[in-house]
C-alpha positions in Angstrom: 1.0 3.0 -0.3 1.0 1.9 -3.8 -1.8 4.1 -5.0 -0.8 7.1 -3.3 3.0 6.4 -4.7 1.0 6.4 -8.1 -0.8 10.0 -7.4 2.4 11.3 -6.9 4.0 10.0 -10.1 1.0 11.8 -12.1 1.3 15.0 -10.2 5.0 15.3 -10.6 5.1 14.5 -14.5 2.0 16.8 -14.7 4.2 19.7 -13.0 6.8 18.6 -15.4 4.7 18.8 -18.4 3.6 22.5 -17.6 7.1 23.2 -19.1 5.5 22.8 -22.4 3.3 25.5 -21.7 6.5 28.1 -20.7 8.9 26.9 -23.6 8.8 29.6 -25.7 10.1 28.1 -29.3 8.6 30.7 -31.9 9.6 34.1 -30.6 8.0 36.0 -33.4 4.5 34.3 -32.5 5.0 34.0 -28.6 4.3 30.2 -29.3 5.2 27.9 -26.5 6.3 24.2 -27.4 2.5 23.4 -26.5 1.4 25.7 -28.8 3.3 24.0 -31.5 1.9 20.7 -30.3 -1.6 21.7 -30.5 -1.1 23.0 -34.4 0.3 19.6 -35.2 -2.4 17.6 -33.7 -5.0 19.9 -35.2 -3.7 19.0 -38.5 -3.8 15.5 -37.5 -7.5 15.8 -36.9 -8.4 17.6 -39.8 -6.3 15.5 -42.4 -7.4 12.3 -41.1 -4.7 10.0 -42.7 -4.8 7.1 -40.5 -7.3 5.0 -38.0 -4.4 5.3 -35.4 -4.8 8.9 -34.8 -4.4 8.3 -31.0 -1.0 6.9 -31.7 0.4 9.8 -34.2 -1.1 12.3 -31.5 0.7 10.2 -28.4 4.3 10.3 -30.4 3.8 13.8 -31.0 3.5 15.0 -27.5 5.6 12.2 -25.8 8.7 13.6 -28.0 8.6 17.1 -27.0 8.1 16.2 -23.2 11.3 13.6 -23.6 13.1 16.7 -25.4 12.6 18.7 -22.2 13.2 15.7 -19.8 15.1 13.0 -21.2 15.4 9.6 -19.5 12.6 10.6 -17.3 9.6 8.5 -18.9 11.1 5.1 -17.6 10.0 5.7 -14.4 6.3 5.5 -15.5 4.3 2.1 -15.6 4.0 2.9 -19.6 7.5 3.8 -19.8 8.9 1.3 -21.8 5.8 1.4 -24.4 6.1 5.2 -24.4 9.9 4.7 -25.1 9.4 2.4 -28.0 7.0 4.9 -29.7 9.3 7.8 -29.5 12.0 5.4 -30.9 9.7 4.4 -33.7 8.8 8.2 -34.2 12.6 9.2 -34.6 13.2 6.3 -36.9 10.2 7.0 -39.0 9.7 3.3 -39.2 5.8 3.5 -39.7 3.0 5.3 -41.5 2.2 6.9 -38.1 5.8 8.2 -37.1 6.0 9.6 -40.7 2.6 11.4 -40.2 3.7 12.7 -37.0 6.7 14.3 -38.1 4.8 15.7 -41.5 2.1 17.5 -39.2 5.1 19.1 -37.2 6.5 20.5 -40.3 3.4 21.4 -41.7 2.4 23.7 -38.5 5.7 25.4 -38.6 5.2 26.2 -42.4 1.6 27.4 -41.5 2.7 29.4 -38.4 5.5 31.3 -40.4 3.0 31.7 -43.5 0.3 33.0 -41.2 2.5 35.5 -39.6 4.3 36.9 -43.2 0.8 36.9 -44.5 -1.4 38.5 -42.2 -2.3 41.1 -44.5 -3.7 39.1 -47.3 -7.1 38.7 -48.2 -8.9 35.6 -47.6 -8.6 34.5 -51.2 -4.5 34.8 -51.0 -4.7 33.1 -47.6 -6.5 30.2 -49.2 -3.8 30.2 -52.1 -1.0 30.1 -49.4 -2.6 27.2 -47.8 -2.9 25.4 -51.1 0.7 25.8 -51.9 1.9 24.5 -48.3 -0.7 21.5 -48.9 -0.5 20.4 -52.6 2.8 18.3 -51.8 1.5 17.2 -48.3 -1.6 15.3 -49.1 -3.7 13.6 -51.7 -6.7 16.0 -51.4 -8.9 18.1 -53.9 -9.0 21.8 -53.4 -12.3 22.0 -51.7 -10.8 19.3 -49.2 -7.5 21.6 -48.8 -9.4 24.5 -48.4 -11.6 22.7 -45.5 -8.4 21.6 -43.8 -7.0 25.1 -43.7 -10.3 26.4 -42.3 -10.2 24.0 -39.7 -6.6 24.8 -39.0 -6.8 28.4 -39.1 -9.8 28.5 -36.6 -8.0 26.6 -34.5 -5.0 28.5 -34.4 -6.9 31.2 -32.9 -6.8 29.5 -29.9 -2.8 29.9 -29.3 -3.5 33.4 -28.9 -6.6 33.2 -26.3 -5.8 33.5 -22.9 -7.7 31.0 -20.7 -10.5 33.4 -19.2 -10.0 32.4 -15.7 -6.5 33.7 -15.3 -7.5 37.6 -16.7 -7.8 40.7 -15.3 -11.4 40.4 -14.9 -11.1 37.0 -13.0 -8.2 35.7 -11.2 -6.1 38.5 -12.2 -2.6 36.1 -12.3 0.7 38.3 -11.9 2.6 36.8 -14.9 3.6 38.5 -18.4 2.6 35.4 -20.2 -0.7 33.9 -19.0 -1.4 30.3 -19.9 -3.2 30.0 -23.7 -6.4 27.8 -24.3 -4.2 25.8 -26.8 -1.7 25.0 -23.9 -4.5 24.0 -21.8 -5.7 21.3 -24.1 -2.2 19.8 -24.6 -1.9 19.4 -20.8 -5.1 17.8 -20.6 -4.0 15.2 -22.8 -0.9 14.5 -20.9 -2.9 14.5 -17.6 -5.0 11.5 -19.4 -1.6 9.8 -20.7 -0.2 9.9 -17.5 -3.3 8.7 -15.3 -3.5 6.0 -18.1 -0.1 5.1 -17.4 -0.4 4.9 -13.8 -4.1 3.6 -13.2 -4.6 1.4 -16.2 -8.0 2.0 -17.0 -10.1 0.0 -19.2 -10.8 3.2 -21.7 -10.2 3.8 -25.3 -7.6 6.1 -24.7 -7.0 6.7 -28.5 -10.3 7.9 -28.4 -9.9 9.9 -25.5 -6.9 12.0 -26.8 -8.9 13.0 -30.0 -11.8 13.9 -28.0 -9.4 16.0 -25.6 -7.6 17.7 -28.7 -10.7 19.0 -30.4 -13.0 19.5 -27.0 -12.5 23.7 -27.1 -13.4 23.8 -30.5 -16.6 26.0 -29.9 -13.9 28.5 -28.1 -12.9 29.4 -31.5 -15.9 30.9 -32.2 -17.3 32.1 -28.9 -14.6 32.4 -26.5 -13.8 30.8 -23.2 -17.0 31.2 -20.9 -16.7 30.5 -17.4 -19.3 29.7 -14.7 -19.4 33.3 -13.6 -19.9 34.8 -16.6 -23.6 35.1 -16.5 -24.5 32.5 -19.1 -26.6 29.3 -18.0 -25.3 26.0 -18.6 -28.5 25.5 -20.6 -27.3 28.6 -23.1 -23.7 27.7 -22.9 -24.3 24.0 -24.5 -26.9 25.6 -27.2 -24.2 28.2 -28.1 -21.2 25.7 -28.0 -23.4 23.1 -30.2 -23.9 25.8 -32.9 -20.2 27.2 -32.6 -19.2 23.3 -33.0 -21.2 22.5 -36.0 -19.8 25.7 -37.7 -16.3 25.1 -36.8 -16.3 21.3 -38.2 -17.5 22.7 -41.3 -17.6 20.6 -44.6 -14.7 18.4 -43.6 -14.9 14.8 -45.3 -15.3 13.3 -41.6 -17.3 15.9 -40.2 -20.4 13.6 -38.6 -17.7 11.4 -36.8 -16.0 14.8 -35.4 -19.6 16.1 -34.3 -20.4 12.9 -32.7 -17.2 13.2 -31.0 -17.5 16.6 -29.6 -21.6 15.8 -28.7 -20.5 12.6 -26.9 -17.9 14.8 -24.8 -20.3 17.7 -24.1 -23.2 15.2 -23.1 -21.1 12.6 -21.4 -22.4 9.7 -23.2 -20.2 7.2 -22.7 -16.9 6.2 -20.1 -14.3 8.1 -22.4 -16.5 11.4 -22.4 -16.9 11.2 -18.7 -13.1 10.8 -18.1 -12.5 13.8 -20.9 -14.6 15.9 -18.8 -13.1 15.3 -15.6 -9.4 15.8 -17.1 -10.8 18.9 -18.6 -11.9 20.4 -15.1 -9.0 18.8 -13.2 -6.3 20.4 -15.7 -7.7 24.0 -14.7 -7.7 23.0 -10.9 -4.2 22.0 -10.7 -3.2 25.2 -13.1 -4.6 27.0 -10.3 -2.6 25.4 -7.8 0.7 25.9 -10.0 0.2 29.6 -9.9 -0.7 29.3 -6.1 2.7 27.6 -5.2 4.6 30.0 -7.9 2.9 32.9 -5.6 1.4 34.3 -8.7 -2.1 34.4 -7.4 -3.4 37.8 -6.0 -4.6 37.9 -2.2 -8.4 37.4 -1.7 -8.2 41.0 0.0 -7.0 42.0 -3.8 -10.0 41.0 -5.7 -12.0 43.9 -6.0 -12.3 43.5 -10.1 -12.8 39.8 -9.6 -16.1 39.1 -11.0 -16.1 35.6 -9.3 -16.6 37.3 -6.1 -20.2 38.2 -7.3 -21.3 34.4 -7.0 -23.1 33.8 -3.7 -21.4 30.1 -3.6 -17.9 31.9 -4.0 -18.8 34.7 -1.2 -20.2 31.6 1.5 -17.0 29.7 0.9 -14.8 33.0 1.3 -17.0 33.2 4.6 -16.2 29.9 5.7 -12.6 30.5 5.9 -11.1 30.2 2.6 -7.6 32.4 2.7 -6.5 31.6 -0.6 -7.4 31.5 -4.5 -7.1 27.8 -4.4 -9.1 27.2 -1.5 -11.8 28.8 -3.5 -11.1 26.6 -6.7 -11.1 23.8 -4.4 -14.0 23.8 -2.6 -16.0 24.9 -6.0 -15.1 21.8 -7.6 -14.0 19.0 -5.2 -17.5 17.5 -5.0 -17.5 17.2 -8.9 -14.6 14.6 -8.3 -15.4 13.3 -4.8 -18.9 12.1 -5.9 -17.8 9.9 -8.7 -16.9 6.3 -7.9 -15.7 5.3 -11.4 -12.7 7.2 -11.2 -11.5 8.3 -7.7 -7.9 9.1 -8.3 -9.3 12.5 -9.9 -10.5 13.1 -6.1 -6.8 12.0 -4.8 -5.3 14.0 -7.3 -7.0 17.3 -6.2 -6.7 16.6 -2.3 -2.8 15.7 -2.7 -2.4 19.3 -4.9 -4.4 20.6 -2.3 -2.2 19.7 0.8 1.3 19.8 -0.6 3.4 22.5 -2.8 3.4 20.9 -6.4 7.0 21.9 -7.0 8.1 19.9 -3.4 6.5 16.8 -4.5 10.0 15.2 -5.2 11.2 15.8 -1.7 9.8 12.9 -0.2 7.2 13.9 2.3 3.6 14.5 1.7 0.7 15.6 3.9 -3.2 15.2 3.7 -5.3 17.5 5.6 -7.9 15.5 7.8 -10.7 17.6 9.4 -11.5 16.5 12.7 -15.1 17.5 14.4 -14.4 18.8 18.2 -15.7 15.6 19.5 -13.4 13.7 17.7 -10.7 16.2 18.7 -11.5 16.3 22.3 -11.6 12.6 22.8 -8.4 11.6 20.9 -6.5 14.6 22.8 -7.8 13.0 25.8 -7.1 9.1 25.2 -3.6 10.1 24.1 -2.5 12.8 26.9 -3.7 10.7 29.7 -1.8 7.7 28.6 1.4 9.9 27.5 0.9 12.0 31.0 1.3 8.2 32.9 4.2 7.4 30.8 6.0 10.4 32.0 5.9 9.2 35.3 8.0 6.1 34.8 11.4 6.6 35.2 12.6 3.9 32.5 10.7 6.0 29.8 13.2 8.6 28.1 11.0 9.8 25.4 7.9 9.8 23.5 7.3 10.8 19.9 4.0 10.9 17.8 3.4 10.5 14.1 0.3 10.7 11.9 0.3 8.5 8.7 -2.1 8.1 5.8 -3.1 4.7 5.2 -4.9 3.3 2.4 -6.8 1.0 5.0 -7.9 4.2 7.0 -9.6 7.2 5.3 -8.7 9.1 7.9 -5.3 8.2 8.7 -3.5 6.8 11.8 -1.6 8.0 14.9 1.3 6.0 16.2 3.0 6.7 19.6 6.1 5.3 20.0 7.9 4.8 23.4 11.6 4.7 23.9 12.8 3.2 26.7 16.1 3.8 28.4 19.2 1.8 27.4 19.6 -1.5 29.2 15.7 -1.3 30.3 14.2 -4.9 30.0 11.3 -4.7 27.6 9.4 -7.8 28.4 6.9 -6.0 30.9 6.8 -3.1 28.7 5.6 -5.3 25.7 2.1 -6.2 28.0 1.7 -2.5 29.2 1.7 -1.8 25.4 -0.8 -4.1 24.6 -3.1 -3.2 27.5 -2.8 0.4 26.6 -3.8 -0.6 22.7 -6.8 -2.7 23.8 -8.0 0.1 26.1 -7.8 2.8 23.1 -9.6 0.4 21.1 -12.6 0.0 23.2 -12.7 3.9 24.1 -12.1 5.3 20.6 -15.2 6.0 18.6 -13.6 7.6 15.6 -12.1 6.4 12.4 -8.9 7.1 13.2 -6.6 4.3 14.2 -4.6 5.3 17.6 -1.8 2.5 18.5 1.2 2.2 20.8 4.6 0.9 20.2 8.2 0.9 22.1 11.5 0.4 21.3 15.0 1.7 23.3 17.1 4.8 22.7 19.8 3.1 21.2 17.5 1.6 18.7 17.5 5.3 16.9 21.3 5.7 17.8 22.4 2.5 16.0 22.0 2.1 12.2 22.9 -1.5 10.4 22.2 -0.1 7.0 19.4 -1.8 6.5 16.1 -0.1 4.9 13.8 -0.4 8.3 16.5 1.3 10.5 16.7 4.3 7.7 13.2 4.4 7.6 12.6 4.3 11.3 15.7 7.5 11.6 13.4 9.2 8.9 10.1 9.2 10.4 11.5 10.3 13.3 12.3 13.2 11.5 9.1 14.5 10.6 7.4 13.0 14.0 6.4 15.2 17.0 8.3 14.7 20.2 5.7 15.0 23.2 8.8 14.7 25.9 12.2 13.9 25.8 13.9 13.5 29.3 17.6 13.1 28.1 17.6 15.0 25.0 19.3 12.4 22.8 16.2 11.9 20.6 15.6 15.1 20.2 19.1 15.8 18.8 19.1 13.1 16.6 15.8 14.4 15.3 17.5 18.1 14.2 20.5 16.1 12.8 18.2 14.1 10.4 16.0 17.5 9.5 19.0 18.7 8.2 19.2 15.7 5.3 18.8 16.9 2.0 16.3 13.9 1.0 13.7 11.8 2.8 12.4 8.6 1.2 8.6 8.7 0.7 6.2 9.3 3.7 2.7 9.8 3.8 1.3 12.1 6.8 -1.9 13.6 8.0 -2.1 17.2 9.4 -5.1 17.0 11.4 -7.3 20.0 11.9 -7.1 21.3 14.5 -3.8 20.1 15.0 -3.3 17.1 17.3 0.4 17.3 18.3 -0.3 20.9 19.6 -3.3 20.1 21.5 -1.7 16.9 23.4 1.7 18.9 23.9 -0.4 21.7 25.4 -2.4 19.6 28.0 1.2 17.9 28.4 2.6 20.9 29.4 0.0 21.8 32.7 0.8 18.8 34.3 4.3 18.4 33.7 
């Protein structure tokens, strides 16, 4: 289950990183930690003082993350590298560390000066910027002016709310909605987490640079969603014009424009990765709002222009019950069709099936939809065998658990038979083998179904070995089909009250499998 552990790690740390946009560090400007990071990193791009810009960007974002969550990064595969770069930054040991520190100070200076000087005319603002930059870089006056212009344009995104959350779209019920700048920073953190856990053979420094400027067009044209009446072709043309204008006359404008067009056209693997990171961040933010109970119900969407879209109407008619159901249905094929980065699809599915704020609690679930025929076949196979087991006086209890497996995409169903204490197990070993051979022949689905056996006392005795604890924890998250003595049910209830369960990956079949089996059993027993 290694890949699922890695997916869980990415999602857990992404949720932690969400605090970057909710921690207000500049009350006067209402700027979050992420807003400050964004301004600092835009300055790094505009001033272009090293060929290791990716490292500079990484130092800044990881330092702020560690301030919020000390000693958490070491859990990640790249944790030791991250800690090394943070220490390098703190000690100002290298050129990149000193640059990162400088950009953070400059952003603070600019934010304060722009607030104090908001009534100044353009010439006065330029002079203000020159006074801040004159001791910070070896630039001509024209170069300083272009750096300030680029920074000031992007600073607009610290105030620009992401359109998808506003009153005309999903009307999220919170006082402070996500800003575009904050979205950008979270896409970068998402990319860092994914690269750490999945070790892609990509140029991550270029990806980070592409991500920090990927919303450059929005500085002039705003945030256009797929539901705002603008075609993809129109949006692309408008954005390309805005990008060209926003980059201005920076000395490295051609390199920046090439990077922006590379992203927009998906020319490289890095550009495709940036595109998926951009899309997935929006989907995950929608799920965070859902899990925080900040999304409006689907019955309260009269002003939502999204619902004018015929595809959205069809998704709702097909059974979507929450706002995130619609987000998932609308976007999941984007990732599912991509074979190069399958982890994006896995992240979205795990987010769909679990509360993002409960990922640390040990039990993850995946929803797997069954056809009517699959459901009926599996229910009948399991029920017929369990009914026969109930008539055996040596069998006390039968319980069922559905697991995710990396070998079986649709998961597996495991049925455990508990013999009464003192009953010899040898005859039942052959019986279980017979049952499993029969099921293998009659089961046409992709779901693995198998029976195993033990004794009631096996669950009551723990030898402080990992396998013993794992067995009890699996019992806690299983469905008991019958329990004649009640001993196993009592133990299960005790285990359910434990504060923490180790990691288990379960499947919720739709329609539910265990409920259907128990209904049929109750009719005969």
